[in-house]
C-alpha positions as a LaTeX table, in Angstrom:
\begin{tabular}{lrrr}
\hline
Residue & $x$ (\AA) & $y$ (\AA) & $z$ (\AA) \\
\hline
Met1 & 0.00 & 0.00 & 0.00 \\
Phe2 & 2.99 & 2.25 & 0.51 \\
Pro3 & 6.01 & 3.03 & $-1.67$ \\
Asn4 & 8.79 & 0.46 & $-1.44$ \\
Arg5 & 11.01 & 1.73 & 1.40 \\
Lys6 & 14.02 & $-0.23$ & 0.16 \\
Asn7 & 13.78 & 1.45 & $-3.24$ \\
Met8 & 13.29 & 4.81 & $-1.57$ \\
Arg9 & 16.43 & 4.40 & 0.50 \\
Arg10 & 18.46 & 3.17 & $-2.48$ \\
Ala11 & 17.44 & 6.16 & $-4.56$ \\
Thr12 & 18.23 & 8.67 & $-1.86$ \\
Leu13 & 21.62 & 7.10 & $-1.08$ \\
Leu14 & 22.66 & 7.34 & $-4.72$ \\
Leu15 & 21.49 & 10.91 & $-5.06$ \\
Thr16 & 23.01 & 11.96 & $-1.74$ \\
Ala17 & 26.37 & 10.51 & $-2.76$ \\
Ser18 & 26.25 & 12.54 & $-5.96$ \\
Leu19 & 25.19 & 15.57 & $-3.99$ \\
Ala20 & 28.12 & 15.23 & $-1.59$ \\
Phe21 & 30.52 & 14.97 & $-4.53$ \\
Val22 & 29.16 & 18.15 & $-6.15$ \\
Ser23 & 29.31 & 20.04 & $-2.86$ \\
Ala24 & 32.86 & 18.92 & $-2.14$ \\
Cys25 & 34.00 & 19.98 & $-5.59$ \\
Ser26 & 32.36 & 23.37 & $-5.40$ \\
Gly27 & 34.73 & 24.71 & $-2.75$ \\
Glu28 & 31.93 & 26.90 & $-1.44$ \\
Arg29 & 30.84 & 25.13 & 1.71 \\
Ala30 & 29.88 & 27.69 & 4.34 \\
Asp31 & 30.22 & 27.33 & 8.09 \\
Ser32 & 26.53 & 27.26 & 8.97 \\
Thr33 & 27.30 & 27.37 & 12.67 \\
Ala34 & 29.21 & 30.66 & 12.52 \\
Pro35 & 27.81 & 33.24 & 14.98 \\
Asn36 & 26.37 & 36.47 & 13.63 \\
Ala37 & 28.47 & 39.60 & 13.74 \\
Gly38 & 26.51 & 41.10 & 16.62 \\
Gly39 & 26.82 & 37.96 & 18.72 \\
Gly40 & 23.10 & 37.88 & 19.63 \\
Thr41 & 20.08 & 35.83 & 18.71 \\
Val42 & 18.68 & 36.28 & 15.21 \\
Arg43 & 14.99 & 35.55 & 14.73 \\
Leu44 & 13.55 & 34.66 & 11.33 \\
Gln45 & 9.90 & 34.10 & 10.44 \\
Gly46 & 8.73 & 32.06 & 7.49 \\
Ala47 & 5.30 & 30.97 & 6.29 \\
Gly48 & 3.65 & 29.12 & 3.46 \\
Ala49 & 3.30 & 25.68 & 1.96 \\
Thr50 & 2.03 & 22.75 & 4.01 \\
Phe51 & 3.52 & 20.37 & 1.39 \\
Pro52 & 7.08 & 20.48 & 2.85 \\
Asn53 & 6.11 & 21.30 & 6.46 \\
Pro54 & 7.05 & 17.91 & 8.00 \\
Leu55 & 10.54 & 18.25 & 6.52 \\
Tyr56 & 10.89 & 21.95 & 7.35 \\
Gln57 & 10.03 & 21.35 & 11.00 \\
Lys58 & 12.71 & 18.67 & 11.13 \\
Trp59 & 15.15 & 21.03 & 9.44 \\
Leu60 & 14.49 & 23.73 & 12.01 \\
Ser61 & 14.99 & 21.26 & 14.84 \\
Glu62 & 18.27 & 19.93 & 13.46 \\
Tyr63 & 19.62 & 23.31 & 12.36 \\
Gly64 & 18.83 & 24.76 & 15.78 \\
Lys65 & 21.15 & 22.20 & 17.36 \\
Ile66 & 24.18 & 23.43 & 15.41 \\
Asn67 & 23.32 & 27.13 & 15.30 \\
Gln68 & 21.63 & 28.04 & 18.55 \\
Gln69 & 21.75 & 31.76 & 17.77 \\
Ala70 & 19.35 & 31.33 & 14.84 \\
Lys71 & 15.74 & 31.10 & 16.00 \\
Ile72 & 13.59 & 30.26 & 12.98 \\
Asp73 & 9.84 & 29.76 & 13.02 \\
Tyr74 & 7.78 & 28.42 & 10.13 \\
Gln75 & 3.98 & 28.66 & 9.89 \\
Ser76 & 2.37 & 26.03 & 7.68 \\
Lys77 & $-0.65$ & 27.85 & 6.25 \\
Gly78 & $-0.59$ & 27.14 & 2.52 \\
Ser79 & 1.36 & 28.39 & $-0.47$ \\
Gly80 & $-1.11$ & 31.18 & $-1.16$ \\
Phe81 & $-0.58$ & 32.54 & 2.34 \\
Gly82 & 3.19 & 32.29 & 1.99 \\
Ile83 & 3.18 & 34.20 & $-1.29$ \\
Gln84 & 0.97 & 36.94 & 0.15 \\
Gln85 & 3.18 & 37.31 & 3.21 \\
Ile86 & 6.46 & 37.53 & 1.33 \\
Gln87 & 4.94 & 39.93 & $-1.22$ \\
Ser88 & 4.06 & 42.31 & 1.61 \\
Gln89 & 7.32 & 41.65 & 3.51 \\
Thr90 & 5.56 & 40.53 & 6.68 \\
Val91 & 7.81 & 37.44 & 6.83 \\
Asp92 & 11.51 & 36.91 & 6.19 \\
Phe93 & 10.86 & 34.09 & 3.74 \\
Gly94 & 7.85 & 32.54 & 2.07 \\
Ala95 & 7.31 & 29.02 & 0.81 \\
Ser96 & 5.34 & 27.68 & $-2.12$ \\
Asp97 & 5.11 & 24.45 & $-4.09$ \\
Ala98 & 3.78 & 26.23 & $-7.16$ \\
Pro99 & 6.26 & 28.72 & $-8.62$ \\
Met100 & 5.03 & 32.29 & $-8.43$ \\
Ser101 & 3.52 & 33.66 & $-11.64$ \\
Asp102 & 4.97 & 36.70 & $-13.39$ \\
Asp103 & 2.01 & 38.72 & $-12.10$ \\
Asp104 & 2.65 & 37.53 & $-8.53$ \\
Leu105 & 6.31 & 38.52 & $-8.80$ \\
Lys106 & 5.35 & 42.02 & $-9.98$ \\
Lys107 & 3.30 & 42.51 & $-6.81$ \\
Ala108 & 6.33 & 42.05 & $-4.53$ \\
Val109 & 7.00 & 45.31 & $-2.69$ \\
Gly110 & 10.57 & 44.56 & $-1.66$ \\
Gly111 & 12.25 & 44.17 & $-5.01$ \\
Glu112 & 13.23 & 41.02 & $-6.89$ \\
Leu113 & 12.06 & 37.70 & $-5.42$ \\
Leu114 & 14.06 & 34.52 & $-5.94$ \\
His115 & 12.93 & 30.87 & $-5.94$ \\
Val116 & 15.24 & 28.50 & $-4.05$ \\
Pro117 & 14.19 & 24.85 & $-4.53$ \\
Thr118 & 14.58 & 22.77 & $-1.38$ \\
Val119 & 13.41 & 19.20 & $-2.13$ \\
Leu120 & 11.17 & 17.21 & $-4.45$ \\
Gly121 & 7.88 & 15.66 & $-3.42$ \\
Ala122 & 4.85 & 13.80 & $-4.71$ \\
Val123 & 1.17 & 14.67 & $-4.57$ \\
Val124 & $-0.55$ & 11.34 & $-3.99$ \\
Ile125 & $-4.09$ & 10.07 & $-4.33$ \\
Thr126 & $-5.28$ & 8.57 & $-1.06$ \\
Tyr127 & $-8.60$ & 7.02 & $-0.12$ \\
Asn128 & $-10.60$ & 5.28 & 2.58 \\
Leu129 & $-12.21$ & 2.04 & 1.40 \\
Gln130 & $-12.86$ & $-0.69$ & 3.93 \\
Gly131 & $-11.63$ & $-4.14$ & 2.95 \\
Ile132 & $-9.45$ & $-3.00$ & 0.03 \\
Met133 & $-5.95$ & $-4.23$ & 0.76 \\
Gln134 & $-4.00$ & $-3.66$ & $-2.48$ \\
Pro135 & $-3.22$ & $-0.18$ & $-3.82$ \\
Leu136 & $-5.84$ & 1.11 & $-6.23$ \\
Arg137 & $-4.90$ & 2.19 & $-9.75$ \\
Phe138 & $-6.15$ & 5.25 & $-11.61$ \\
Ser139 & $-5.88$ & 6.23 & $-15.25$ \\
Pro140 & $-5.61$ & 9.99 & $-15.88$ \\
Asp141 & $-9.07$ & 10.33 & $-17.46$ \\
Val142 & $-10.69$ & 8.33 & $-14.66$ \\
Leu143 & $-9.05$ & 10.45 & $-11.97$ \\
Ala144 & $-10.09$ & 13.68 & $-13.69$ \\
Asp145 & $-13.69$ & 12.50 & $-14.05$ \\
Ile146 & $-13.88$ & 11.54 & $-10.37$ \\
Phe147 & $-12.87$ & 15.08 & $-9.35$ \\
Leu148 & $-15.20$ & 16.52 & $-12.01$ \\
Gly149 & $-18.05$ & 14.58 & $-10.42$ \\
Lys150 & $-18.71$ & 12.53 & $-13.55$ \\
Ile151 & $-17.74$ & 9.24 & $-11.88$ \\
Arg152 & $-19.80$ & 9.00 & $-8.70$ \\
Lys153 & $-19.67$ & 5.35 & $-7.61$ \\
Trp154 & $-16.70$ & 3.30 & $-6.49$ \\
Asp155 & $-17.84$ & 0.35 & $-8.61$ \\
Asp156 & $-18.04$ & 2.43 & $-11.81$ \\
Ala157 & $-17.10$ & 0.31 & $-14.83$ \\
Arg158 & $-14.10$ & 2.51 & $-15.69$ \\
Leu159 & $-12.72$ & 2.22 & $-12.16$ \\
Lys160 & $-13.20$ & $-1.53$ & $-12.28$ \\
Ala161 & $-11.33$ & $-1.66$ & $-15.59$ \\
Asp162 & $-8.33$ & 0.02 & $-13.90$ \\
Asn163 & $-8.56$ & $-2.41$ & $-10.97$ \\
Pro164 & $-9.36$ & $-5.92$ & $-12.26$ \\
Gly165 & $-10.09$ & $-8.43$ & $-9.52$ \\
Val166 & $-10.66$ & $-5.76$ & $-6.85$ \\
Asn167 & $-14.03$ & $-5.99$ & $-5.10$ \\
Leu168 & $-14.94$ & $-2.29$ & $-5.28$ \\
Pro169 & $-18.03$ & $-1.32$ & $-3.24$ \\
Gly170 & $-21.16$ & 0.26 & $-4.72$ \\
Ala171 & $-20.84$ & 3.25 & $-2.38$ \\
Asp172 & $-20.89$ & 6.88 & $-3.44$ \\
Ile173 & $-17.49$ & 8.54 & $-3.88$ \\
Thr174 & $-16.85$ & 11.53 & $-1.60$ \\
Val175 & $-14.14$ & 13.82 & $-2.91$ \\
Val176 & $-11.97$ & 15.71 & $-0.39$ \\
His177 & $-10.04$ & 18.75 & $-1.61$ \\
Arg178 & $-8.21$ & 21.77 & $-0.25$ \\
Ser179 & $-10.28$ & 24.79 & 0.77 \\
Asp180 & $-7.32$ & 27.20 & 1.10 \\
Gly181 & $-4.90$ & 28.67 & $-1.41$ \\
Ser182 & $-2.62$ & 25.70 & $-1.91$ \\
Gly183 & 0.51 & 24.81 & $-3.83$ \\
Thr184 & $-0.53$ & 21.17 & $-3.52$ \\
Thr185 & $-3.76$ & 22.09 & $-5.30$ \\
Ala186 & $-1.82$ & 24.01 & $-7.95$ \\
Ile187 & 0.33 & 20.95 & $-8.66$ \\
Phe188 & $-2.65$ & 18.59 & $-8.70$ \\
Thr189 & $-4.83$ & 20.79 & $-10.91$ \\
Glu190 & $-1.91$ & 21.50 & $-13.23$ \\
Tyr191 & $-1.63$ & 17.75 & $-13.75$ \\
Leu192 & $-5.38$ & 17.38 & $-14.31$ \\
Gly193 & $-5.27$ & 20.26 & $-16.79$ \\
Lys194 & $-2.56$ & 18.46 & $-18.77$ \\
Val195 & $-4.44$ & 15.14 & $-18.97$ \\
Ser196 & $-8.03$ & 16.42 & $-19.27$ \\
Pro197 & $-9.06$ & 19.15 & $-21.76$ \\
Glu198 & $-12.37$ & 19.45 & $-19.91$ \\
Trp199 & $-10.56$ & 20.10 & $-16.63$ \\
Lys200 & $-8.26$ & 22.68 & $-18.22$ \\
Gln201 & $-11.24$ & 24.58 & $-19.63$ \\
Lys202 & $-13.23$ & 24.36 & $-16.42$ \\
Pro203 & $-12.61$ & 24.33 & $-13.44$ \\
Gly204 & $-9.05$ & 25.12 & $-14.50$ \\
Val205 & $-5.66$ & 25.31 & $-12.82$ \\
Gly206 & $-4.49$ & 27.24 & $-9.77$ \\
Lys207 & $-3.82$ & 27.41 & $-6.06$ \\
Ser208 & $-7.55$ & 27.96 & $-5.43$ \\
Ile209 & $-10.36$ & 26.89 & $-7.76$ \\
Asp210 & $-14.13$ & 26.35 & $-7.73$ \\
Trp211 & $-14.39$ & 22.62 & $-7.13$ \\
Pro212 & $-17.19$ & 20.83 & $-9.01$ \\
Val213 & $-17.79$ & 18.37 & $-6.15$ \\
Gly214 & $-16.54$ & 17.43 & $-2.72$ \\
Ile215 & $-15.76$ & 18.75 & 0.73 \\
Gly216 & $-12.86$ & 21.02 & 1.65 \\
Gly217 & $-10.16$ & 21.01 & 4.28 \\
Gln218 & $-7.50$ & 23.58 & 5.13 \\
Gly219 & $-4.00$ & 22.24 & 4.65 \\
Asn220 & $-2.65$ & 18.79 & 3.86 \\
Glu221 & $-3.26$ & 17.93 & 7.51 \\
Ala222 & $-7.02$ & 18.53 & 7.26 \\
Val223 & $-7.42$ & 16.69 & 3.97 \\
Ser224 & $-5.57$ & 13.62 & 5.21 \\
Gly225 & $-7.58$ & 13.76 & 8.45 \\
Gln226 & $-10.90$ & 13.90 & 6.61 \\
Val227 & $-9.96$ & 11.00 & 4.35 \\
Arg228 & $-8.79$ & 8.93 & 7.33 \\
Asn229 & $-11.97$ & 9.59 & 9.31 \\
Thr230 & $-14.59$ & 9.42 & 6.55 \\
Pro231 & $-15.42$ & 6.15 & 4.72 \\
Asn232 & $-15.51$ & 6.02 & 0.90 \\
Thr233 & $-13.50$ & 9.21 & 0.45 \\
Ile234 & $-10.75$ & 10.10 & $-2.01$ \\
Gly235 & $-8.36$ & 13.04 & $-1.73$ \\
Tyr236 & $-4.93$ & 14.36 & $-2.68$ \\
Val237 & $-2.11$ & 15.14 & $-0.24$ \\
Glu238 & 1.65 & 15.35 & $-0.17$ \\
Leu239 & 3.18 & 11.88 & 0.28 \\
Ala240 & 4.57 & 12.54 & 3.76 \\
Tyr241 & 1.07 & 13.13 & 5.14 \\
Ala242 & $-0.18$ & 9.81 & 3.76 \\
Val243 & 2.83 & 7.97 & 5.17 \\
Gln244 & 2.60 & 9.58 & 8.60 \\
Thr245 & $-1.16$ & 8.94 & 8.88 \\
Lys246 & $-0.84$ & 5.41 & 7.43 \\
Leu247 & $-3.21$ & 6.08 & 4.55 \\
Pro248 & $-3.00$ & 4.02 & 1.34 \\
Val249 & $-1.66$ & 5.65 & $-1.80$ \\
Ala250 & $-2.68$ & 4.86 & $-5.35$ \\
Leu251 & $-0.69$ & 3.94 & $-8.43$ \\
Leu252 & $-1.18$ & 6.39 & $-11.30$ \\
Lys253 & $-0.91$ & 5.66 & $-15.01$ \\
Asn254 & 1.84 & 7.90 & $-16.33$ \\
Lys255 & 2.39 & 9.45 & $-19.75$ \\
Ala256 & 4.29 & 6.34 & $-20.90$ \\
Gly257 & 1.28 & 4.17 & $-20.02$ \\
Asn258 & 2.72 & 2.55 & $-16.88$ \\
Phe259 & 1.03 & 2.42 & $-13.48$ \\
Val260 & 3.59 & 3.94 & $-11.10$ \\
Ala261 & 3.73 & 4.23 & $-7.30$ \\
Pro262 & 4.99 & 7.49 & $-5.75$ \\
Thr263 & 8.42 & 6.19 & $-4.76$ \\
Leu264 & 11.33 & 8.56 & $-4.43$ \\
Glu265 & 12.89 & 6.87 & $-7.45$ \\
Ala266 & 9.78 & 7.72 & $-9.49$ \\
Val267 & 9.81 & 11.35 & $-8.28$ \\
Thr268 & 13.50 & 11.63 & $-9.15$ \\
Ala269 & 12.77 & 10.17 & $-12.59$ \\
Ala270 & 10.18 & 12.89 & $-13.17$ \\
Ala271 & 12.74 & 15.57 & $-12.29$ \\
Ala272 & 15.36 & 14.01 & $-14.55$ \\
Glu273 & 13.14 & 14.60 & $-17.57$ \\
Ser274 & 13.25 & 18.37 & $-17.08$ \\
Leu275 & 16.84 & 19.02 & $-15.97$ \\
Ala276 & 18.10 & 20.24 & $-19.34$ \\
Ala277 & 15.12 & 22.54 & $-19.80$ \\
Thr278 & 15.10 & 24.01 & $-16.29$ \\
Pro279 & 15.28 & 27.82 & $-16.62$ \\
Asp280 & 17.75 & 29.96 & $-14.70$ \\
Asp281 & 15.01 & 31.25 & $-12.39$ \\
Leu282 & 14.28 & 27.58 & $-11.46$ \\
Arg283 & 10.52 & 27.93 & $-11.92$ \\
Val284 & 9.74 & 24.61 & $-13.57$ \\
Ser285 & 6.89 & 22.12 & $-13.85$ \\
Ile286 & 7.60 & 18.38 & $-13.75$ \\
Thr287 & 4.03 & 17.07 & $-13.72$ \\
Asp288 & 3.03 & 14.50 & $-16.39$ \\
Ala289 & 6.68 & 13.79 & $-17.18$ \\
Ala290 & 7.42 & 11.52 & $-20.15$ \\
Gly291 & 9.79 & 9.00 & $-18.54$ \\
Ala292 & 8.75 & 5.35 & $-18.34$ \\
Ser293 & 9.24 & 5.25 & $-14.56$ \\
Ala294 & 8.24 & 8.86 & $-13.77$ \\
Tyr295 & 5.55 & 9.49 & $-11.18$ \\
Pro296 & 3.15 & 11.93 & $-12.88$ \\
Ile297 & 2.30 & 14.30 & $-10.00$ \\
Ser298 & 5.79 & 15.26 & $-8.84$ \\
Ala299 & 7.05 & 18.74 & $-8.01$ \\
Tyr300 & 9.77 & 20.88 & $-6.53$ \\
Thr301 & 8.93 & 22.98 & $-3.49$ \\
Tyr302 & 10.50 & 26.42 & $-3.04$ \\
Ile303 & 11.55 & 28.95 & $-0.44$ \\
Leu304 & 10.92 & 32.51 & $-1.63$ \\
Val305 & 13.38 & 35.24 & $-0.65$ \\
Tyr306 & 14.17 & 38.81 & $-1.67$ \\
Lys307 & 17.44 & 39.10 & $-3.54$ \\
Asp308 & 18.41 & 42.22 & $-1.58$ \\
Gln309 & 17.78 & 41.87 & 2.15 \\
Lys310 & 16.85 & 44.95 & 4.18 \\
Asp311 & 18.58 & 43.66 & 7.34 \\
Ala312 & 22.11 & 42.37 & 6.79 \\
Thr313 & 22.22 & 40.35 & 10.02 \\
Lys314 & 18.93 & 38.59 & 9.32 \\
Gly315 & 19.90 & 38.20 & 5.68 \\
Lys316 & 23.15 & 36.45 & 6.62 \\
Ala317 & 21.27 & 34.13 & 8.98 \\
Leu318 & 18.79 & 33.31 & 6.21 \\
Val319 & 21.58 & 32.64 & 3.71 \\
Asp320 & 23.33 & 30.29 & 6.13 \\
Phe321 & 20.12 & 28.37 & 6.77 \\
Leu322 & 19.31 & 28.03 & 3.07 \\
Trp323 & 22.86 & 26.88 & 2.31 \\
Trp324 & 22.61 & 24.25 & 5.04 \\
Gly325 & 19.20 & 23.17 & 3.70 \\
Ile326 & 20.35 & 22.47 & 0.14 \\
His327 & 23.46 & 20.64 & 1.39 \\
Glu328 & 23.38 & 19.00 & 4.84 \\
Gly329 & 19.60 & 19.25 & 5.06 \\
Gln330 & 19.22 & 16.89 & 2.10 \\
Gln331 & 20.50 & 14.05 & 4.31 \\
Ile332 & 17.21 & 14.02 & 6.21 \\
Thr333 & 15.46 & 12.63 & 3.12 \\
Lys334 & 17.14 & 9.31 & 3.99 \\
Asp335 & 14.72 & 9.02 & 6.93 \\
Pro336 & 11.55 & 7.12 & 5.79 \\
Gln337 & 9.47 & 9.44 & 7.99 \\
Tyr338 & 10.29 & 12.27 & 5.58 \\
Pro339 & 9.61 & 10.82 & 2.11 \\
Tyr340 & 10.94 & 13.64 & $-0.01$ \\
Ala341 & 13.49 & 13.24 & $-2.80$ \\
Pro342 & 16.76 & 15.18 & $-2.51$ \\
Leu343 & 17.57 & 17.79 & $-5.11$ \\
Pro344 & 19.48 & 16.52 & $-8.16$ \\
Pro345 & 23.11 & 17.70 & $-8.08$ \\
Gln346 & 22.52 & 19.98 & $-11.07$ \\
Ile347 & 19.71 & 21.75 & $-9.22$ \\
Val348 & 21.84 & 22.04 & $-6.06$ \\
Glu349 & 24.40 & 23.95 & $-8.13$ \\
Lys350 & 21.74 & 26.27 & $-9.54$ \\
Ala351 & 20.19 & 26.81 & $-6.09$ \\
Ala352 & 23.64 & 27.58 & $-4.66$ \\
Thr353 & 24.09 & 30.23 & $-7.33$ \\
Lys354 & 20.80 & 31.83 & $-6.26$ \\
Ile355 & 21.83 & 31.84 & $-2.62$ \\
Asn356 & 25.23 & 33.30 & $-3.50$ \\
Ser357 & 23.48 & 36.16 & $-5.29$ \\
Leu358 & 21.67 & 37.38 & $-2.15$ \\
Thr359 & 22.85 & 40.78 & $-0.97$ \\
Ser360 & 22.09 & 43.47 & 1.60 \\
Gly361 & 22.51 & 47.02 & 0.43 \\
Gly362 & 24.15 & 45.59 & $-2.66$ \\
Lys363 & 26.85 & 43.77 & $-0.67$ \\
Pro364 & 27.06 & 39.93 & $-0.91$ \\
Leu365 & 25.87 & 38.05 & 2.17 \\
Arg366 & 28.10 & 35.03 & 1.55 \\
Gly367 & 31.84 & 34.90 & 1.22 \\
\hline
\end{tabular}
């Protein structure tokens, strides 16, 4: 019912080894534990995506052990909230799974905003069906029509065709979706828009949409809770929430025609398809990737920061934390409790370049 843990660990070990090699060769490793120039405590506030929150909370715990002068708080309230807060400069950093649009970037009051990718993750389809032991399988058109409200029964003929031999009940399907502005929703609806022309036309793609059917919950936590506590439901959450709440996850038919589980290997395969085409600003979509083993609803998640920091001391603390996150912080993905895929080495290099470009008053914050 869950991604193969052995495969997950193998994939992360290989990627982490490559990551360590790239970092060692770069000659740019910073001392993340260095005290700030003033010698006092530096407090940073971040807010945004719930998608990476389990990992970010672990990061803050581990980073706090090696740099006790940096006190960093992160509020998990959705990507839409994080974008709004960083646009208005009410937080030191925002977080979003969906890259900001050009229009969103123009609304930033503090100058140029940068996207720093932190890890890769999967949006998974989870459900609550009593007596179903094996993972369910969904074709793209079937999944879209469930969330459009066109497939209303669990024993619909098209669902049965995807799941031969499974004794699906005749119960009504209850869809659970996000009610807040959500990067997870943006990723999921972007995928649906790619595989379903009807979805793309209406209800469309975005962090917040008018859902045709279903009940809403705020955050990945609420959606996973509603699915866990309500029979015959189906919803979408980031993989970590399904793993931590012991919910089943479905196999999805990818662009190559293969039913694929959301293993870290499959998420990494999705990222590999887009490496050559990743733009310098790192805003990239990897949903519905073409690879034979690619999981189709995969995505990067980002921390959003102003290129020129108003406060040099806070800016230096933020730079040190981000540098630690894209290097040492990637090691935490080896823990099965945090099923995120580490950044590919090529993306680590690009993210490091972004971090190196951060300034305060025009003066570099690293070096």
